[in-house]
C-alpha angles and dihedrals in degrees: 000000000000110000111191093188090071091069093069098031108114093206094051092046091048090057088053093051094117093057096044095042090053089056094044091055095055093101092047091052092052092047093047094049093047092050092047093050096043097101092051093045091050090059093055112100135174114289135189109304110257124228090241142344121234119199106206136185131036092308093058096104093056090052090049092051090057102033108033096081096043107033109108092216130047112291120204125188112214109178094165126086120292124359137288112281093245097053113111148132093321093059137077118228117203118193124193102190111205096196140006089257097044099148094192091054092046094053091045091053092048092049093046091053092048093050096044095243123158105257131202114184139176115203140151114265114270096013124139089246090060090055094046093050099047112115146112094280096044130105105197118198105191119197134198095219135036092237103145096204093050090050091047091054090054093048093047091049089054090049090050092053089051091053092245099111145009124297109264122207107211093190090056091054091046092049092051090052091048089053091050090050091052096047094043096041117141086234090064111084126235094260093069104017109099094202094049091046091053092045088055091050092050098040097100101031146058110260119223112195128204132177124185104207123056092255094043089053089050090050090050091055093047093051092047089052091050092051093049091051095043098047109016087232128124118271125162140190123197144136122280096262090058095043098049096069089052091052094045091053096044113124116260116267112265115194089194095054114128109227089204092062127075110269092026128129094310091070094065120088129233122207118227117191117202103213115195095167096264108154104175115139095252093053092049092049094047092047090051091052091051096046093046092052092047091049092050091053092043090243115152120244119212131181140219103200125196110153107145124098135001124342092263092048090052090049091050091049093050094048090044093055091043091051090055089049090054091048093050092047089053091048093049090049091044090238128165122284103284098189095118092059101041100072111128109241 
């Protein structure tokens, strides 16, 4: 069962040091990778505009969320193995490898080499992906860690220098993650710690995440994944049209329900809105629909708020806070060490 006293228990938190330290070092990992890759990035200049850009591998959807609206040529996310049949020498393939054994990234690199495509790849040093990608048309951004967000910052900086995406400030992203680590620190008690407060709010329910912008929706999915892996409990992320039927069919609130019995408080959902500061008309209208339905069903609405900085910085802040929430839920439920699944990316 959920034990809220564990969140401020020094002994319990000390035993979870590996998980929490991993999260606290997110900003340092981004900063270190950016500084290490600076000479290589400085040598990248604008090239001939490709026919299209294909984001391949498991990190393709994150790249699409950032690049699709700004890339001057068609951008296609291809997270599955290999490449689209039409991709060839006129196209640029960008691969954000999420692990040294990322099979989707490996097959994409091999196909890009075979077809003569321009290839931009992030990969950990010495991995099989690094060997598959090496070639005359390849820009290889090697990393020391498998931090997906740090790798994404490097790849997006390269795309910006090629004129295929926005300029990305790695120091800004690192500073946002440092700020999250300070505010969500285990040494900050539950009264003022946003991640602990949200973990307490979600401890006895099923969280339903929603984000209005493309990146906020992506962050919502990442946080839901982290909670599932950290706790083994259900957590979902979807658009408003898919969440409303769940809210409408939620059991009526019962103030006498025993949370220790089947069908108790844990069976009721909680809505969590990932707010990245997007204020376009569609986002405002959809958020109003969701909040109105939750209010009508007496379902609580919580927020993960990250509204300062660029779009990527807001995304990093939201995923960072959500990763701490997942970690604290796992700690309060005495789950397994979730450090491998809580990396912001």
